C-alpha positions in Angstrom: -6.8 18.2 -4.9 -9.7 15.6 -4.1 -8.3 12.2 -2.9 -9.6 9.0 -4.2 -11.1 7.2 -1.5 -10.5 3.7 -1.1 -12.5 1.2 0.8 -11.0 -2.5 1.9 -12.4 -4.5 -0.8 -11.3 -1.8 -3.5 -7.8 -1.8 -2.0 -7.9 -5.5 -2.3 -8.0 -5.3 -6.6 -4.5 -3.5 -6.1 -2.2 -6.3 -4.9 0.1 -6.9 -7.9 -1.7 -9.8 -9.7 -2.9 -8.1 -11.9 -0.1 -6.8 -14.2 -2.2 -3.8 -15.9 -2.9 -2.4 -12.7 -0.4 -0.4 -9.9 0.7 -2.3 -6.7 -0.7 0.0 -3.7 -0.8 -0.2 0.0 -2.6 1.5 3.0 -1.1 2.7 6.1 -2.7 5.3 8.7 -5.4 6.1 6.7 -3.7 6.8 3.4 -3.0 4.5 0.2 0.3 4.7 -1.3 1.7 3.6 -4.6 4.1 1.1 -4.1 4.1 0.0 -8.3 7.9 -0.9 -9.2 9.1 -0.6 -5.8 11.9 -3.7 -5.5 10.6 -4.0 -2.1 7.0 -5.5 -3.2 8.2 -7.9 -5.5 5.1 -9.8 -7.1 3.0 -7.7 -4.7 4.9 -9.2 -1.4 6.9 -7.3 0.9 8.4 -10.1 3.2 5.6 -11.7 4.6 3.2 -8.5 3.8 0.5 -8.8 0.8 -0.1 -5.5 -1.1 -3.9 -4.2 -1.8 -3.7 -4.9 2.0 -3.7 -2.3 5.2 -0.1 -2.7 6.6 -0.7 0.0 10.0 -1.0 -2.7 12.3 2.3 -4.5 11.0 4.3 -1.3 11.9 5.2 -2.1 15.3 7.1 -4.8 14.2 9.2 -3.4 10.8 12.6 -2.5 11.1 12.3 0.6 9.5 10.3 3.6 10.7 7.3 5.9 9.3 9.9 7.8 7.0 9.7 5.1 4.3 6.2 6.1 3.4 8.0 9.8 2.6 9.5 8.3 -0.5 6.0 7.0 -2.1 3.2 8.6 -3.8 -0.3 9.2 -1.6 -2.9 7.5 -4.0 -6.0 8.2 -1.8 -7.4 7.8 1.5 -8.4 4.1 2.9 -11.9 4.2 4.4 -12.8 1.2 6.7 
């Protein structure tokens, strides 16, 4: 299966501001679907916004990478 390739500009379109679009985040080069996830209310997870690459924030997170195992991978992020 070919994965969709997102750039940062396209990823920003999936920030939760448009209810007709899914909500995505990126981490370590992968784009994940967080639509309907109760931890991303209105596209926000604490002070982090969806539609963005959250890789750099993981070091300060109170959880590990295992949280991504429960999310659906939608594609890859190319910078």
